[in-house]
C-alpha positions in Angstrom: 32.4 -4.3 1.8 30.5 -6.8 4.0 31.5 -10.3 4.7 29.4 -12.8 2.7 26.6 -14.2 4.8 24.2 -17.0 4.3 20.8 -15.5 4.4 17.2 -16.8 4.5 14.3 -14.7 3.5 10.7 -16.1 4.5 8.1 -14.9 2.0 8.5 -14.6 -1.7 6.2 -11.5 -2.1 7.1 -8.1 -3.5 9.1 -7.1 -0.4 10.9 -10.4 0.1 11.9 -10.5 -3.5 13.1 -7.0 -3.6 15.2 -7.7 -0.4 16.7 -10.8 -2.1 17.9 -8.7 -5.1 19.4 -6.0 -2.6 21.3 -8.7 -0.7 22.5 -10.5 -3.7 24.0 -7.1 -5.0 25.9 -7.2 -1.7 27.3 -10.5 -2.5 25.4 -12.5 0.1 24.0 -16.0 -0.4 20.2 -15.8 -0.3 17.5 -18.5 0.0 13.8 -17.5 -0.1 11.2 -19.9 1.5 7.5 -19.7 0.7 4.8 -22.2 1.8 2.8 -21.3 -1.4 3.5 -22.6 -4.9 5.5 -20.4 -7.3 3.0 -17.8 -8.4 4.5 -17.8 -11.9 2.9 -21.4 -12.3 -0.6 -20.6 -11.0 -3.6 -18.5 -11.7 -3.5 -15.5 -9.4 -5.7 -15.9 -6.3 -8.6 -13.3 -7.0 -7.7 -11.4 -3.9 -5.8 -8.8 -5.4 -5.9 -4.9 -5.2 -4.0 -3.3 -8.0 -0.9 -1.6 -6.8 -0.3 2.1 -6.9 3.5 2.5 -7.3 4.7 6.1 -6.2 7.9 8.0 -5.4 9.1 5.8 -2.5 8.6 2.6 -4.5 10.3 3.8 -7.5 13.4 5.2 -5.4 13.8 1.7 -3.9 13.6 -0.1 -7.4 16.0 2.5 -8.8 18.6 1.6 -5.9 18.1 -2.0 -6.7 18.8 -1.3 -10.5 15.4 -2.7 -11.7 13.3 0.5 -12.1 13.5 0.3 -16.0 12.1 -3.2 -16.1 9.3 -2.5 -13.7 8.2 0.8 -15.5 7.3 -1.4 -18.6 4.6 -3.1 -16.4 3.0 0.2 -15.1 0.4 2.7 -16.3 0.5 6.3 -15.1 -2.4 7.7 -13.5 -2.5 11.5 -13.0 -6.1 11.9 -11.6 -9.1 10.6 -10.0 -12.3 9.9 -11.9 -15.2 10.3 -9.6 -18.3 8.6 -10.5 -21.1 10.1 -8.4 -24.7 9.1 -8.9 -26.8 11.4 -11.0 -23.7 13.5 -12.0 -21.3 13.5 -15.0 -17.9 12.0 -14.1 -15.5 14.5 -12.9 -11.8 14.6 -12.4 -9.4 15.5 -9.6 -5.8 15.9 -10.4 -3.4 14.2 -8.0 -0.6 16.8 -8.0 1.2 19.1 -10.3 1.8 18.3 -14.0 4.0 15.2 -14.5 3.1 13.7 -11.0 1.3 10.5 -11.1 0.8 7.2 -9.4 1.3 3.9 -11.4 -1.1 1.1 -11.7 0.5 -2.3 -11.6 -1.1 -5.8 -11.5 0.1 -7.4 -8.3 0.4 -10.7 -9.9 2.2 -9.4 -12.9 4.7 -7.5 -10.6 5.3 -10.4 -8.3 6.1 -12.8 -11.1 8.5 -10.3 -12.6 10.2 -9.5 -9.1 10.8 -13.3 -8.6 12.3 -13.5 -12.0 14.7 -10.7 -11.4 15.7 -12.1 -8.0 16.4 -15.4 -9.6 18.5 -13.7 -12.3 20.4 -12.0 -9.4 21.2 -15.4 -7.9 18.6 -15.9 -5.1 17.4 -19.4 -4.7 13.6 -19.9 -4.2 12.1 -22.9 -2.1 8.3 -22.9 -3.0 6.0 -25.1 -1.2 8.3 -25.3 1.9 6.5 -23.8 5.0 8.6 -22.5 7.8 7.3 -23.8 11.1 9.8 -22.5 13.5 12.9 -20.3 13.8 15.7 -20.3 16.5 16.3 -16.6 16.8 19.6 -16.9 18.6 21.2 -19.3 16.1 19.1 -18.4 12.9 18.0 -21.9 12.3 15.0 -22.5 10.2 12.7 -25.5 10.4 10.4 -26.5 7.7 8.1 -29.4 6.9 4.8 -30.4 5.3 2.9 -30.0 8.6 3.4 -29.0 12.2 3.6 -32.7 13.2 5.6 -34.0 10.3 9.4 -34.5 10.2 11.1 -31.1 9.9 14.0 -30.1 7.8 16.6 -28.0 9.6 18.5 -25.2 7.9 21.4 -23.2 9.3 21.6 -19.5 8.3 23.7 -16.3 9.4 20.5 -14.0 9.2 16.8 -14.5 8.8 14.4 -12.0 7.5 10.7 -12.2 8.1 8.9 -11.0 4.8 6.0 -13.4 5.1 3.1 -10.9 5.5 0.6 -9.8 7.9 0.2 -13.3 9.4 3.9 -13.8 9.6 5.2 -17.0 11.1 8.4 -15.4 12.0 6.6 -12.7 13.9 4.6 -15.4 15.6 7.7 -16.7 16.9 8.9 -13.3 18.3 5.6 -12.9 20.0 6.6 -15.6 22.5 9.4 -13.1 23.7 9.1 -11.2 26.8 8.1 -7.4 26.1 7.0 -7.9 22.6 4.3 -5.5 21.9 1.5 -6.6 19.3 -1.8 -5.4 18.2 -4.1 -6.1 15.4 -7.3 -4.3 14.3 -9.6 -5.5 11.6 -12.0 -2.9 10.0 -15.7 -4.0 9.5 -15.3 -3.6 5.7 -14.2 -6.2 3.4 -13.2 -6.3 -0.1 -13.8 -8.5 -3.2 -11.9 -8.3 -6.5 -13.9 -7.7 -9.6 -12.9 -7.2 -13.4 -13.9 -5.0 -16.2 -12.6 -6.6 -19.4 -11.0 -4.9 -22.4 -13.1 -3.9 -25.5 -12.9 -6.3 -28.3 -10.0 -4.3 -29.8 -8.1 -4.4 -26.6 -8.6 -0.9 -25.6 -9.8 0.2 -22.2 -13.5 0.8 -21.5 -12.8 3.8 -19.1 -10.2 6.4 -19.0 -6.7 4.6 -18.7 -5.0 7.6 -17.0 -7.4 7.8 -14.0 -7.9 6.0 -10.7 -11.7 5.5 -10.9 -13.8 5.9 -7.7 -17.5 5.2 -7.1 -17.9 6.7 -3.7 -21.2 5.5 -2.0 -20.8 6.6 1.7 -20.2 3.5 3.6 -18.9 1.6 0.7 -17.2 2.3 -2.7 -16.0 0.6 -5.8 -12.6 1.5 -7.3 -11.0 0.6 -10.7 -7.5 0.6 -12.0 -6.3 0.0 -15.5 -3.9 -2.9 -16.6 -1.8 -3.0 -19.6 -4.1 -5.6 -21.5 -6.9 -3.2 -21.6 -8.8 -4.6 -18.5 -9.5 -2.9 -15.2 -9.0 -4.6 -11.9 -11.8 -3.4 -9.8 -12.2 -3.6 -6.0 -15.4 -3.4 -4.3 -15.1 -2.3 -0.4 -18.4 -3.2 1.4 -19.3 -3.8 5.0 -19.2 -7.6 6.1 -22.7 -7.1 7.8 -25.7 -4.6 7.5 -28.4 -3.5 5.2 -26.1 -3.0 2.3 -23.3 -5.6 2.8 -21.7 -8.8 1.6 -24.1 -10.7 4.0 -27.1 -9.2 2.2 -26.1 -10.0 -1.2 -26.6 -13.7 -1.4 -28.4 -14.4 -4.7 -27.8 -13.3 -8.2 -31.0 -11.2 -8.3 -29.7 -9.3 -5.1 -26.4 -8.6 -6.8 -28.1 -7.6 -10.0 -30.2 -5.0 -8.0 -27.2 -3.8 -6.1 -25.1 -3.1 -9.2 -27.9 -1.6 -11.1 -28.9 0.8 -8.2 -25.4 1.8 -7.1 -23.3 1.7 -10.2 -25.5 2.4 -13.1 -22.9 4.0 -15.4 -21.3 0.5 -15.7 -24.4 -1.6 -15.9 -23.2 -3.1 -19.3 -20.5 -4.8 -17.1 -23.0 -6.2 -14.5 -23.2 -9.9 -15.7 -19.2 -9.9 -15.6 -19.0 -8.2 -12.1 -21.8 -10.4 -10.9 -19.8 -13.5 -12.1 -16.7 -12.3 -10.2 -18.7 -11.4 -7.3 -19.9 -15.0 -6.6 -16.5 -16.5 -7.8 -14.0 -14.5 -6.0 -13.4 -14.7 -2.1 -14.3 -11.9 0.2 -11.2 -10.7 2.1 -10.6 -8.9 5.3 -8.3 -5.9 5.9 -6.3 -5.6 9.1 -3.8 -3.1 10.7 -1.0 -4.7 12.5 1.5 -3.1 14.7 4.3 -4.7 16.6 7.6 -3.9 18.3 10.6 -4.7 18.4 11.0 -5.8 14.9 14.5 -7.4 15.4 16.0 -9.8 17.9 19.8 -10.1 18.6 21.8 -9.6 15.5 20.1 -12.4 13.6 16.7 -11.7 12.7 14.4 -8.8 11.6 11.0 -8.1 10.1 10.2 -6.2 6.8 7.0 -5.2 5.2 3.6 -6.3 6.2 5.3 -8.7 8.8 6.2 -5.6 10.8 3.5 -3.2 9.9 0.4 -4.3 7.8 -1.9 -1.5 6.9 -5.3 -1.0 5.2 -4.8 -0.2 1.4 -6.5 3.1 1.2 -3.4 5.4 0.7 -1.8 3.0 -1.8 1.2 2.9 0.3 1.4 -0.7 1.6 3.8 -1.9 -1.1 5.6 1.5 -1.1 6.1 1.5 2.6 7.6 -2.2 2.4 9.8 -1.2 -0.4 11.0 1.9 1.6 11.8 -0.6 4.4 14.3 -2.2 2.2 15.7 1.0 0.9 16.3 2.2 4.6 17.6 -1.1 5.6 20.2 -0.9 2.7 21.3 2.5 3.9 21.9 1.1 7.2 24.0 -1.8 5.8 26.1 0.6 3.9 26.6 2.7 7.1 27.5 0.0 9.4 29.0 -2.7 7.3 29.2 -6.0 9.3 27.6 -4.6 12.6 24.3 -6.2 12.0 23.1 -5.4 15.6 23.4 -1.6 14.9 22.0 -2.1 11.3 18.9 -3.8 12.8 18.5 -1.4 15.7 18.7 1.9 13.8 16.5 0.4 11.0 13.6 -0.5 13.3 13.8 2.7 15.4 13.7 4.8 12.2 11.0 2.9 10.6 8.5 2.2 13.4 7.2 5.9 13.9 6.8 6.1 10.0 4.9 2.7 10.0 2.4 3.9 12.6 2.0 7.2 10.8 1.1 5.5 7.4 -1.3 3.2 9.2 -3.1 6.2 10.6 -3.2 8.1 7.3 -4.4 4.9 5.5 -7.4 4.7 7.8 -8.3 8.2 7.4 -8.1 8.0 3.6 -10.7 5.3 3.5 -13.1 7.7 5.2 -12.2 10.5 2.7 -12.4 8.2 -0.4 -15.7 6.7 0.4 -17.6 9.6 1.8 -15.9 13.0 1.5 -14.8 13.0 -2.2 -18.4 13.4 -3.2 -19.1 16.2 -0.6 -19.4 19.7 -1.9 -17.7 21.2 1.3 -14.7 18.8 0.9 -14.4 19.6 -2.9 -14.4 23.3 -2.0 -11.8 22.8 0.6 -9.5 21.1 -1.8 -10.2 23.7 -4.5 -9.0 26.4 -2.0 -5.9 24.4 -1.0 -5.1 23.7 -4.8 -5.4 27.6 -5.5 -3.2 28.5 -2.6 -0.5 25.8 -3.2 -0.3 26.8 -6.9 0.7 30.4 -5.7 2.7 29.5 -2.6 4.3 26.1 -3.2 7.0 26.9 -0.6 4.3 27.5 2.0 1.8 24.6 1.4 2.3 21.1 0.0 -0.9 19.1 0.1 -0.8 16.0 2.5 -1.4 13.7 -0.5 1.6 15.1 -2.3 3.8 14.8 0.7 3.0 11.1 1.1 2.7 10.2 -2.5 5.1 12.3 -4.5 8.0 12.6 -2.0 10.1 10.5 0.1 9.9 12.6 3.2 8.7 10.8 6.4 5.3 9.7 6.8 5.5 10.8 10.5 6.5 14.4 9.4 3.5 14.2 6.7 1.1 13.1 9.5 2.1 15.9 11.8 2.0 18.6 8.9 -1.4 17.2 7.6 -3.0 17.7 11.2 -1.7 21.3 11.2 -3.0 22.0 7.7 -6.4 20.5 8.8 -6.5 23.0 11.6 -5.9 25.9 9.3 -8.4 24.8 6.7 -11.0 24.3 9.5 -10.7 28.0 10.3 -10.8 29.0 6.6 -13.9 27.0 6.0 -15.7 29.0 8.9 -15.3 32.3 7.0 -18.6 33.9 6.2 -19.7 33.3 2.6 -16.7 31.0 1.9 -18.6 29.1 -0.7 -19.2 32.3 -2.8 -16.0 34.2 -1.9 -13.4 31.2 -1.8 -11.2 32.8 -4.6 -11.2 36.4 -3.1 -7.8 37.9 -1.7 -9.2 37.8 1.9 -9.2 34.0 1.8 -5.6 33.9 0.9 -4.7 36.5 3.4 -6.4 34.5 6.0 -4.5 31.3 5.2 -1.2 33.3 5.4 -2.2 34.8 8.8 -3.1 31.2 10.1 -0.1 29.7 8.8 2.1 32.1 10.9 -0.3 31.7 13.9 -0.7 28.1 14.0 2.4 26.5 12.7 4.0 24.4 15.4 7.8 25.1 15.9 8.5 21.3 15.4 7.4 21.5 11.6 10.0 22.5 9.4 
């Protein structure tokens, strides 16, 4: 058992709320600070991308004892529904039977997580912005503005869970030998909505993740329990087809009519959201170290913000808490060892999922409609069904297991080399299901597999 600590968490988002539940299970006093109002009392911002809960997230929730409550908020999606221009909708299964990602509204989940953290005994202090932290003494300083009179709080430990533009990390950046980088992609996103039918049913298949791939941009839609779909339009900021080029209702009408004709009946609704909701940027943030002394550490996006194209941002943040908890159980009151081992284990995995997330954007927007890509996936699917012990697809390794992201990236690169060779075989498009293709893959597996891959 640990000695009871007085702990501050900065940030009441998903990761901060889950951490509060874990720490309360250990008997610690927990105070959560957030500069924003309580999300349970306000309309959500219109900046959301629906969440895709997968194995890592469920594992962390199960360890916290709240999986059952959260599953009631989720819809299972076992396939992609591809909406390609001038073609019927076609479906791509994610994995084996029973494997699915789960669509959850960010706003609904965040409200529930705060409720559960409060029920566990955590204290939330909303609309109280943290301006400074003394990392040696774990003192927090809050106030209405940077020039106002500040309140001072003394804690034993401080966790930064305050997102990609973390105030806690900002303070760390003033330390010598702190490494930090941020990279914005040239694509932004905007939240849109497809409402439910009059009877409350969904207008599209509610067991699918819907994608309209259009090369340099795309639209996605994920179902909600109330029959609606949260849609996200990913579009370049500038260029011929971009947010910059869509300034009038007429331009927006033309855009949706041209590129998304199968949802033309929803254009008036999509257009309303287009001009009402903000356009948001996406950033990858990397930094190290995540911890200083035995007093302070970063979790979630504060340590490793990523673009959302693998659906792993929340899952990676929840996995941070799961790993952190395992170190607490291992080291007890030795917080220096807890933080040190936590950051050293998580950092390579955070970098790996950042790389995988960026690559998946290219795949989702461009390759999912490419016949060569689809053939490649068909060959992989056939092979993995016959030899599951020899070939687990990269997506399944990331989404339907809790094996490390860094190992998944390494194995994915090796598998790509194998499939590059397979796709060079003569007449592969006609002979893809012939025995010689299978024999070629088996040969390449033995020839190309690095010794470092288990």
